[in-house]
N, C-alpha and C positions, 0 to 999 in steps of 0.2 A: 373419264377421258373424252374430251371433245371430238367429235366425229366431223370430218371435212368431206363433203359430197362434191365431186368436181365434174362439171359440165364443159364441154359436150362428151367427155370420155365415159361418164356414168361410173366414175370410180370413187370408191370410199377409202379414207385414210383415217387412222386413230391418231390423235395428237396427244402429247403430254400436256398437263394443265399449264397455261400461261406459255405455251410454245409459240414460237415465231413462225407466221404462215410461210414465208419464203424458205426459212430453214427446213420446215417439214417438207415442202415440195421438192427441195433439192435432195433432201435425204433419201426420198423415194424416187428420185430421177425423174420427176414430173416436168416436162419440158416447159419453161416459162421465161420470158425475157427478163433479165436483171442486168444491173450494172454497178451501182455506187453502193447498194445495201444500206443506205442511210438516209433515204428520204429526200435525195437531192435531184435525181435525174428523171424520175417518173417512168422508168422502163418497165417496172414489174406491176403495172395496173392490171388488175382484174375486177370483174363485176361481182359484188356481194348480192346473190340473189335472194338469200333468206339468212336470219339470224344476225348477230352483232359481234363486232370485234372492238377491241381497244386499239387505238392509234397512237404510236409513239409519235414524238414531234417530228414534223417533215417541214420541207421548204413549200410554202403555197403555190409556188410556180410548179412544182412537181405534180401537184393535185390541187387546182383550183376549186373554190367552194362549191361552184355550180356542178363540176363532175362529182365531188364527194356527195352532194346533196342527191344526185341521181343514182348513187349506189356503187360508184367506182371507189375502190380502196387501193392502197399500196402494199402489196404482199409483205415488203421488207419492214414495214412498220406496224403491221396487223398482229396484234397478240390474241391467242385463241382462248376463250374461256366457256364457250358453249357450242353446240352443233351449228354448222353453217354450210351453206351451199354456195359455191363460187362458180363463175363461168370464165374459162381461159379463152383468150383470143389468139389468133395468128399462130398456132400451135404446129401447123402443117410442116412449116419451113424450120423448126427449131430441132435442134440436135442435144441430147442429153448425155454428157460424158460423166461417169461416176467421179466424184471429188476424191483425190487420192492424197496420201501423206507419202512423201519421197524423201529418203535421205540421200543427199547428194555430195559430192566432193567437188571443190573448185578446181579446175584443170587450167584454167587461164583467166587472167585479169588484164585485157588489152586496152590501152588508151586510145579511144577513137578521136578526141579532142582534147583540150587542156582539162576539161572537167567531165566528160562523158566516157564511160568505160563500158566495153563488152565484157560481161560476166559470163562465162562458159562453165557449165556444171555437167557432170557425169552422174547418172542415176545409178547409185550403187545398191539400193534397196527400196522396194516399193510395197506397201500393204496390198493385199489380194495378190500373194505371190504367185508368179507364173502368168499374171495377166499383164501384158504391156501397157504402159502408161499412154493414154490416148487424149488428143485434144484437137480442137479445130483452129485453123489459122486465125489469128487476131485476138484470141483469148488471153487471159492473164492468169497469174499465180501469185501466191503469197510466199515471200521469202522470209524466213524466221531465223533469228540468230539470238543465242543466249549469251548474255553478258552480265557478270557478277550475280548470276542466279536469275537475272530478270530477262524476260522474253521480249524481244524487239521484232515486230513483224510489219512489213509494208507490201503493198501489192505492185507488181510490175508486169507489163505485157511481155509475151514471149516473141523475140525476134526469130527465133528458129522456126522451122516448119514442123508439121505433125510427123513427117517421115523421119526427121532427125532424131526425135525422141522415141518413136516406135521401133525402129530398125538399129539405131546407133546408140540409144540412152543418153542423147545429148540435149541439153536445154542452153539457150543463149538469152540474155537479158541486156538491155542498154540502160544504163543507170547514170544520172547526172549526180555528181558529188557536189554537196553543198555543206557549208560549215555547220548549218543547223540541222541538217537531215539525220535523224536519229539512227538510220540504217546506213544511208549514203555516205555518212562520215566514217564509216567503218572500214571503207574500201581501202585495201592496201595494208591494213593493220589486222584487225580480227578476220575480215574477209579477204583471204589472200590463197594463193595456190597452195593446195593441200588441205585446206580447212574443210570442215564438214558442215553443211547447212541444211536445214529442214526445209522442204517446199510442200505447200498445199495447193491444190488446184486440180483441174483448171476451173476458171471462172469467167463469166462474161458471156454476152450474147452478140457482140460486135465482131462476128466471124464470117468467114468466107461461105456464101451460099452456092453449093455446086450445081444446083439444079437450074439456077437463073440463066437465062439466055438474054443477053444484051450487054451494053457497055458496062464496065466497071471502073469507078473511080475511087482511088484510094487516096485519102488526104490525111498527112500527118505533120503536126507541128512539133518541133524540138524532138525529143525522144520518143514522142508519138509515132515518128518514122518506123520504129522498131516492128510493132504489130503490122503496119501497112506494108512493109517489105515481105513479111510472112504471108500475108493475104495475096499480094500480087504474085509473089513467086509461087504459091500454092495453086493459084487459078491457071497461071500459064503451064505448070507442070501437068495439071489435070487435063490439059488440051483444049482450055477455053479459046475459042475462035474470034470472039468479039473483042473490040479494043479494050485493053487494060491500061489505065493512065494513072500514074502516080504524081502526086502533088506534095512536095517537100517544103516546108517552111521553117527558116530559122531567123534569128535576129540579125545575125552579121556572119562574115565568113569565119569567124573563129568557132562557131557553133556547128559549121556544115561537117557532116559525115556521110558516108553511104554512097559517096558519088561513084566510086569504082564498081561497086556491086550494082548500082542503077545502070551504069554504062555497059556492064557484061550482059545484064537482061536485055537491054535494048538491042545489042548485037545479036543476041541469041534467038530473040522473039520478034517477028515482023509486026505483031499486033500491040507491041509494048512501047510506051513512050513515057517520058517523065519530064516535070517541070520542077524548076528550083527558084523559090522567091525568097528574097532577103529584105527585112525591113530596113536596114542601113546599108547604103552604098559605101564601099572602101576600095582604096586602090589594090588591085590584085585580085579582086573578086573573081570567081569561076566565070568564064566567058559565057556559059549557058544560063546564068542566073539573071533574073529580072529583079528590079528593085522596087516592090511594092508589097502590101501585106498579102498574106497567102489567100485570104478570103476574097479579096478584090480581084486577084489573078485568076482564081478559080471560076468566079462568076463571069469574068471577061471571056475566057477560054471556051466555056461550054455554055452555049447559048440555050440549049434544050436538053434537059434531063430526063425525058420521056423514055420509059423502058430501061432506065439504068439502075444500077445499085450504087450507093455511095457509102464508103466506110470512112469513118473519121477517129482520130485519135490525137491527144494532146492536152494542153491546159484546158480546164473546164470552161474558162471564159471564151477561149476561141473555139471550142467545140459547140458551145451554146449559140454563140453569134453565127457560126457557119450553118448549123442546123436550122436557125430560124430563117435565114436568107433562103436555104434550099427549099423549105416548106412554103415560104412565100412565092418561089419560082414554081410550085406545083408539084414538087417531088413528093409522092405518097409517103406517109410516114413510115409504112412497112418497108419501103426501100431505103430507109435512112438507118444506118447501124453505127452507133457510137457508144464507147465506154470511157466516160470522163472520170477521173479520179478525184474524189472529194475528201475533205477532212471529215472525221467522225463528228456526228452531232450528239447532243445530250439525249438522255433516255426519258425526258420529260413526256408525259402523255398529252396527246391532243384530244379534242372533244370526240366522244365515241362516235362511230358510224353505225 
């Protein structure tokens, strides 16, 4: 059984042969940044101090050759076959919640727009009975539906807050229904009030850091607004005194939702404000809307991100573009938190590290 020695914690873990490194670390609740779990985002980088791993196929942008040659690997793509030593970074600010399996019942399916729905679930049964389900604002979970004996599973961010889950056993997700969406196309048919669903989670590291003192910018595109509402609401409820600013971007007015909630937050908290950016201008647009891309509006409104935390959610292209712009502006990578959702990649092996 391969042994994984973890620095700086000086911890040893025994792995199954050919086990995935990220799965091993998550199974033992070792704090590590991760997001896509498919070699696309580069969040789960760690340093391979000794030994070798096999790397499954990954996006070269997530792990450039120069970094790989210097000993950096992606935990989500690393397959263990021998003893190794790895070094984790930035673990002081990471929180590890155990990944749970929850049996939930649909209590509401509310249309927010023509094709975006709020799916509200009540947790009826959880593994580790007697222990409340916990997560951090901004994390996501996997919703699983069985159709004709086949399991369909997709990841969605939680719009609800950790308090909703821990004390009321409630979870909320915002899901856009598309004709080709394997799970979203089931909204209103298989996924309807009274139906039971399996939920696995929590996952992701783009979550609210309560120890941070400084401005907080939550940036959500489309249904990426869901986790950003959770982050902003949790920060304010936790007594954060510094500015909390939410930037919401949509294609046009038909996609806009959440305005009433954001207005209520603005009225309730003096340090909260929000911006609404629409790509397309149309008659009857909300009066507070600006007509320009979300990224451009964010960079225009915030001249200096020094001392700030930025949380991002939305389509991968948008998240990648805004992330690159913020890093160019000088925002430290450790103050940028994003979970973008990528399609799975094949299991082809890349050259061994």
